[in-house]
C-alpha distance (Angstrom), angle and dihedral (degrees) to the residues before:
residue distance angle dihedral
X1 . . .
X2 3.80 . .
X3 3.78 128.8 .
X4 3.79 89.3 -106.9
X5 3.80 92.3 52.4
X6 3.79 92.3 49.3
X7 3.79 93.7 49.4
X8 3.81 96.0 43.1
X9 3.80 83.7 -146.8
X10 3.77 125.6 174.6
X11 3.83 109.6 -108.0
X12 3.80 90.9 -121.0
X13 3.82 97.4 41.7
X14 3.79 122.0 100.9
X15 3.80 109.3 -141.2
X16 3.81 115.6 -140.9
X17 3.79 116.3 -124.7
X18 3.81 137.0 -177.3
X19 3.80 116.7 -142.8
X20 3.80 124.3 -145.8
X21 3.78 139.4 172.2
X22 3.80 146.9 165.6
X23 3.82 119.7 -117.6
X24 3.84 132.8 175.1
X25 3.80 119.0 -85.2
X26 3.80 114.1 -80.2
X27 3.81 95.5 7.5
X28 3.79 98.1 125.4
X29 3.79 92.8 155.1
X30 3.81 91.5 49.8
X31 3.79 90.7 52.7
X32 3.80 92.3 50.3
X33 3.81 92.8 47.4
X34 3.80 94.1 47.2
X35 3.79 95.0 48.5
X36 3.81 92.2 43.1
X37 3.82 90.0 57.4
X38 3.81 91.3 43.4
X39 3.82 88.7 52.1
X40 3.80 89.6 52.6
X41 3.78 89.7 50.3
X42 3.80 90.7 49.0
X43 3.79 90.4 50.9
X44 3.82 90.4 49.9
X45 3.81 87.9 49.7
X46 3.82 89.5 55.1
X47 3.80 97.4 -108.4
X48 3.80 124.9 136.7
X49 3.82 109.8 -132.3
X50 3.81 108.9 -129.4
X51 3.82 95.9 176.4
X52 3.81 147.1 -25.2
X53 3.79 130.6 -131.3
X54 3.82 132.2 -176.8
X55 3.79 129.8 -172.7
X56 3.79 121.2 -157.3
X57 3.79 111.1 -142.3
X58 3.78 137.9 131.2
X59 3.81 96.1 -111.8
X60 3.82 135.1 1.9
X61 3.79 114.4 -99.0
X62 3.84 106.3 -96.4
X63 3.82 92.1 -135.9
X64 3.79 105.2 34.0
X65 3.84 105.0 13.4
X66 3.85 90.4 -139.7
X67 3.77 122.7 59.1
X68 3.81 117.8 -99.7
X69 3.80 95.2 -100.5
X70 3.80 94.4 46.7
X71 3.79 90.6 46.9
X72 3.81 90.3 55.8
X73 3.80 88.7 48.3
X74 3.81 88.7 54.0
X75 3.80 90.4 50.1
X76 3.82 90.5 52.0
X77 3.81 90.8 50.4
X78 3.80 90.1 52.1
X79 3.80 91.1 50.5
X80 3.81 92.8 48.1
X81 3.81 97.3 46.1
X82 3.79 99.4 34.5
X83 3.81 89.4 -130.2
X84 3.79 112.3 171.7
X85 3.79 95.7 -159.6
X86 3.81 138.3 42.8
X87 3.81 119.4 -163.6
X88 3.82 125.5 -156.1
X89 3.82 122.4 -149.6
X90 3.81 91.5 -136.0
X91 3.78 136.6 51.2
X92 3.79 106.9 -90.8
X93 3.77 126.0 -145.6
X94 3.82 115.5 -119.3
X95 3.83 89.3 -106.2
X96 3.82 93.4 50.4
X97 3.79 91.9 49.4
X98 3.80 92.8 48.0
X99 3.81 94.1 47.7
X100 3.81 93.9 47.6
X101 3.80 91.1 48.2
X102 3.79 92.0 51.5
X103 3.81 91.5 51.9
X104 3.81 102.8 41.5
X105 3.84 96.8 36.8
X106 3.81 92.5 -136.4
X107 3.77 135.8 101.9
X108 3.80 111.4 -85.6
X109 3.79 121.5 -143.5
X110 3.77 124.2 179.6
X111 3.79 127.5 -150.9
X112 3.80 93.2 -95.8
X113 3.81 93.4 52.5
X114 3.81 91.0 47.1
X115 3.81 91.7 52.8
X116 3.80 90.4 47.0
X117 3.80 88.2 51.6
X118 3.84 90.6 51.8
X119 3.79 91.9 48.5
X120 3.80 88.3 51.1
X121 3.81 90.6 54.5
X122 3.82 92.7 50.0
X123 3.81 99.7 40.3
X124 3.81 104.5 115.7
X125 3.80 106.9 159.3
X126 3.83 126.9 62.6
X127 3.81 89.8 -113.8
X128 3.81 93.4 52.8
X129 3.81 91.1 47.7
X130 3.82 91.0 52.1
X131 3.81 90.8 48.6
X132 3.80 93.5 49.6
X133 3.81 92.5 45.8
X134 3.81 91.1 51.2
X135 3.81 92.9 49.6
X136 3.80 91.9 46.4
X137 3.81 93.4 50.5
X138 3.80 92.4 47.6
X139 3.79 88.2 52.1
X140 3.82 92.7 48.4
X141 3.81 101.0 50.1
X142 3.84 97.1 80.9
X143 3.84 90.9 39.5
X144 3.81 100.8 53.9
X145 3.79 93.4 106.1
X146 3.82 93.1 57.6
X147 3.81 91.8 46.8
X148 3.80 92.8 51.3
X149 3.81 91.9 45.1
X150 3.79 87.8 55.6
X151 3.82 91.9 51.5
X152 3.80 93.0 46.9
X153 3.83 89.4 55.0
X154 3.80 89.7 50.8
X155 3.81 89.1 55.2
X156 3.80 91.8 47.3
X157 3.79 94.0 -111.8
X158 3.78 134.6 115.0
X159 3.80 122.5 -117.7
X160 3.81 103.5 -133.9
X161 3.75 127.2 170.9
X162 3.78 109.9 -84.2
X163 3.80 92.9 18.8
X164 3.79 128.9 119.0
X165 3.77 92.6 -83.6
X166 3.81 93.5 51.6
X167 3.82 92.2 48.9
X168 3.77 91.0 46.9
X169 3.82 90.1 52.1
X170 3.81 89.6 60.0
X171 3.81 90.8 49.6
X172 3.79 92.1 46.6
X173 3.79 93.0 46.8
X174 3.80 91.4 52.9
X175 3.81 92.7 46.7
X176 3.80 92.7 46.8
X177 3.79 93.1 50.4
X178 3.79 90.3 50.2
X179 3.79 90.1 49.9
X180 3.83 91.2 47.5
X181 3.80 90.3 53.5
X182 3.83 90.9 49.8
X183 3.81 92.0 48.4
X184 3.79 91.8 48.7
X185 3.81 90.2 52.6
X186 3.81 91.4 49.7
X187 3.80 92.4 47.8
X188 3.81 92.1 47.0
X189 3.82 88.0 57.3
X190 3.82 90.2 49.0
X191 3.79 90.9 47.9
X192 3.80 90.5 49.4
X193 3.81 90.2 53.1
X194 3.80 90.1 46.2
X195 3.82 92.0 51.4
X196 3.81 90.8 50.3
X197 3.79 90.6 46.9
X198 3.81 92.0 51.0
X199 3.81 91.6 47.9
X200 3.81 91.3 55.4
X201 3.82 86.8 64.3
X202 3.79 94.7 58.0
X203 3.81 90.1 119.4
X204 3.81 91.7 56.4
X205 3.79 123.1 76.4
X206 3.82 108.2 -123.7
X207 3.79 128.8 -154.2
X208 3.82 120.1 -169.4
X209 3.79 123.5 -157.2
X210 3.80 111.5 -139.3
X211 3.77 131.1 166.4
X212 3.76 149.6 115.1
X213 3.77 114.0 -45.7
X214 3.81 113.1 -85.7
X215 3.82 93.4 19.4
X216 3.82 89.8 126.2
X217 3.83 102.9 -98.6
X218 3.80 95.2 142.2
X219 3.81 92.4 45.8
X220 3.81 90.4 52.3
X221 3.81 90.4 46.1
X222 3.79 90.1 54.3
X223 3.80 92.9 45.6
X224 3.82 93.9 51.9
X225 3.83 100.6 37.9
X226 3.83 110.0 16.4
X227 3.80 85.3 -122.1
X228 3.81 96.9 156.7
X229 3.83 91.4 -136.7
X230 3.80 115.5 167.4
X231 3.80 107.0 -97.8
X232 3.80 116.4 -174.6
X233 3.79 131.4 162.1
X234 3.81 89.5 -117.4
X235 3.79 135.5 98.3
X236 3.82 115.8 -91.0
X237 3.81 94.8 0.1
X238 3.82 88.9 161.5
X239 3.80 130.6 29.2
X240 3.79 102.8 177.5
X241 3.78 126.8 87.5
X242 3.79 114.2 -123.8
X243 3.80 125.2 -170.4
X244 3.81 122.2 -158.6
X245 3.82 135.6 169.4
X246 3.81 115.9 -100.7
X247 3.81 114.0 -157.9
X248 3.79 113.3 -148.0
X249 3.82 127.0 -158.3
X250 3.81 107.5 -72.5
X251 3.81 94.4 31.9
X252 3.81 100.8 -79.9
X253 3.81 110.5 146.3
X254 3.80 123.7 -153.1
X255 3.79 127.2 177.2
X256 3.80 118.6 -110.4
X257 3.81 120.8 -161.9
X258 3.80 127.6 -165.6
X259 3.82 115.9 -151.5
X260 3.79 138.3 -168.0
X261 3.80 113.6 -79.8
X262 3.80 123.8 -107.4
X263 3.79 125.8 -133.1
X264 3.80 140.1 -174.5
X265 3.82 112.5 -78.4
X266 3.80 92.9 8.9
X267 3.84 106.6 -171.9
X268 3.79 109.9 -103.1
X269 3.81 89.3 -136.8
X270 3.80 89.3 64.5
X271 3.80 93.8 47.0
X272 3.81 89.2 53.6
X273 3.81 97.6 43.6
X274 3.82 93.6 45.7
X275 3.81 92.5 52.6
X276 3.82 91.2 109.6
X277 3.80 91.3 51.2
X278 3.80 90.1 51.4
X279 3.82 91.9 50.5
X280 3.82 89.0 101.3
X281 3.81 91.2 58.6
X282 3.81 93.6 43.3
X283 3.81 90.9 55.0
X284 3.80 99.3 37.6
X285 3.79 121.4 123.4
X286 3.81 90.9 -141.3
X287 3.80 136.7 12.6
X288 3.78 125.2 -141.7
X289 3.81 101.2 -154.3
X290 3.79 104.6 -157.1
X291 3.78 119.3 -150.0
X292 3.80 126.4 -175.7
X293 3.79 95.3 -124.9
X294 3.82 90.9 -169.1
X295 3.80 93.3 59.9
X296 3.82 117.8 99.4
X297 3.82 85.9 -143.3
X298 3.82 95.3 52.7
X299 3.82 96.2 119.8
X300 3.81 92.9 48.8
X301 3.80 90.3 48.0
X302 3.81 90.6 51.0
X303 3.80 89.6 51.9
X304 3.82 90.2 52.0
X305 3.82 90.3 52.6
X306 3.80 91.3 49.5
X307 3.82 90.3 50.7
X308 3.82 92.7 51.0
X309 3.81 91.7 47.4
X310 3.79 89.7 52.0
X311 3.81 90.2 49.1
X312 3.82 89.6 51.7
X313 3.81 92.1 50.2
X314 3.81 93.3 -112.4
X315 3.81 98.7 113.4
X316 3.82 91.6 107.4
X317 3.82 95.6 59.9
X318 3.83 114.0 105.4
X319 3.80 114.4 -111.8
X320 3.78 145.2 -169.3
X321 3.79 118.2 -151.1
X322 3.80 109.5 -131.1
X323 3.81 110.1 -159.7
X324 3.80 101.4 -156.2
X325 3.82 134.6 -167.2
X326 3.81 95.3 46.5
X327 3.81 87.2 159.7
X328 3.82 88.5 69.2
X329 3.82 96.8 48.8
X330 3.81 115.9 92.9
X331 3.83 97.3 168.7
X332 3.80 110.1 41.9
X333 3.81 92.5 -172.3
X334 3.83 86.1 83.0
X335 3.82 86.7 73.0
X336 3.82 93.2 64.0
X337 3.85 95.6 93.2
X338 3.80 91.1 51.0
X339 3.79 93.5 47.3
X340 3.80 88.5 48.7
X341 3.81 88.4 57.9
X342 3.79 88.2 87.1
X343 3.79 138.9 -105.7
X344 3.79 131.4 54.8
X345 3.80 117.1 -35.2
X346 3.81 130.4 -174.2
X347 3.82 127.1 -168.5
X348 3.81 114.1 -139.0
X349 3.76 143.7 154.6
X350 3.79 110.6 -137.3
X351 3.80 87.9 -170.4
X352 3.83 97.4 56.7
X353 3.81 100.9 21.5
X354 3.81 93.3 -119.5
X355 3.81 112.4 152.3
X356 3.81 97.1 13.2
X357 3.84 93.9 119.9
X358 3.80 86.8 57.9
X359 3.81 89.5 51.9
X360 3.81 90.9 51.2
X361 3.80 89.6 49.0
X362 3.81 91.3 51.1
X363 3.80 90.0 51.4
X364 3.82 92.0 49.1
X365 3.82 89.7 49.4
X366 3.79 89.3 52.9
X367 3.80 91.6 48.6
X368 3.82 89.1 52.0
X369 3.80 89.5 54.8
X370 3.82 97.3 49.9
X371 3.82 105.2 30.6
X372 3.79 131.2 66.0
X373 3.77 131.3 -124.1
X374 3.81 115.8 -123.8
X375 3.78 138.6 161.4
X376 3.79 116.1 -118.9
X377 3.79 120.1 -163.5
X378 3.79 115.5 -144.2
X379 3.83 120.0 -175.5
X380 3.81 122.8 -129.9
X381 3.78 113.9 -87.4
X382 3.82 93.9 33.0
X383 3.79 96.7 111.7
X384 3.80 92.8 147.9
X385 3.80 91.1 53.7
X386 3.81 92.0 49.1
X387 3.81 89.1 51.7
X388 3.81 89.5 49.8
X389 3.80 90.3 52.1
X390 3.82 89.9 53.5
X391 3.79 90.4 48.5
X392 3.81 97.2 50.1
X393 3.80 100.8 33.5
X394 3.78 141.7 37.5
X395 3.81 106.6 -109.5
X396 3.81 110.2 -139.7
X397 3.82 97.2 176.8
X398 3.77 144.1 -21.9
X399 3.81 135.7 -150.9
X400 3.80 133.5 179.9
X401 3.80 140.6 -145.1
X402 3.79 135.8 161.3
X403 3.82 92.7 -72.4
X404 3.77 98.2 51.6
X405 3.78 139.1 -87.0
X406 3.77 133.8 -38.2
X407 3.77 110.7 -145.9
X408 3.79 117.0 -165.2
X409 3.79 103.9 -151.7
X410 3.77 141.9 172.8
X411 3.80 112.2 -137.9
X412 3.77 145.8 139.5
X413 3.78 119.8 -90.5
X414 3.82 89.8 -111.1
X415 3.81 92.0 53.2
X416 3.81 91.7 48.6
X417 3.81 91.0 51.7
X418 3.79 90.3 48.0
X419 3.82 91.5 52.6
X420 3.80 92.2 47.0
X421 3.82 88.7 52.0
X422 3.81 88.0 54.5
X423 3.80 93.9 53.8
X424 3.80 109.2 -80.9
X425 3.82 119.5 127.5
X426 3.77 130.4 -148.1
X427 3.79 113.9 -110.5
X428 3.78 134.1 -179.6
X429 3.79 126.8 -97.2
X430 3.79 91.5 -98.2
X431 3.81 97.7 75.2
X432 3.82 136.0 -102.3
X433 3.74 117.5 5.0
X434 3.76 116.8 -96.6
X435 3.78 121.5 -126.8
X436 3.77 115.3 -99.9
């Protein structure tokens, strides 16, 4: 049952919502940052924010999330504004959601359900729709009782044990689990195809763009490859991984992949269901970790990305930190904490193109550190093979004699083997081979 189905909302009607969250004592800045991001999520999810409320306490109440007094304050705000929805900045337990809903007399969404709702809006391809449906169903299974209680109240009845609602829960639970199993089988097939597809590119160096949502990955992808990927100034504007060739100075071509954005408290159901989509990042030779350098929360966002990469098993992949949106940064000293985070960092503006030569140089430096230099001998008349060498390798120099050309190149072992299979021969560093 989706958010839209539960609200029975008109397609063109913005539903008013009140946002609330629990933050540590004395962390006024943390409260503002958390609710500001939640408000942006609500806006992306097509809700109109009618108010925000934060409670400072050590831990959320295990039964009601908010304390009793704050919960009553939330109920009063709902009554005054007429808001139909309240949205929590954390994932609520089934009991917390049910108890809040009973007190405030409005539909309760938590952060996980809101993000699932947004992913549902933006899912365009069959694969993305399957992934979102799987994550949503996995989220719903332990919450069926609260959802049916809500519907029983709408009908004027009472959901009691053994009643129609309770029996229907058992039916729904069985049907949902069957559907989950079917979706998992379908996605396993997709993931298998994706793994095979990625393996066919073993001779091509692959760079994956990863980062916090709205860091500018799609804009950078378009700037470097003319990919035509949707790039909006909104959270999760694209959910599907796209891979395009990126031609470097000198003709070398690497593959560049755009991936779904990460976010604080990303629902674990989504991380699991989007594993196939993230296959490009998991098998990349290098990660460009994009950071919105203009954001006051840039360092925290970078830490979130690092945590998700570790959870995915991608923490070992080399990376370059790409500090994006240089055109919005007036005082570049604010970037010092991010640059102190470690590793190579490059400041760019994907929007204007500023700094992109430095990014290309950083990539070429990395290639020099992980690839080997060899001489490949290409006979005269093999123009297609010479073009293939330039596509798969960085050409450092070339000389000619009566037998053909000797191309000194920098390439991966897989690319060298691929070129040898297509007719090139290994030579020595001195140039073309001499006749016996």
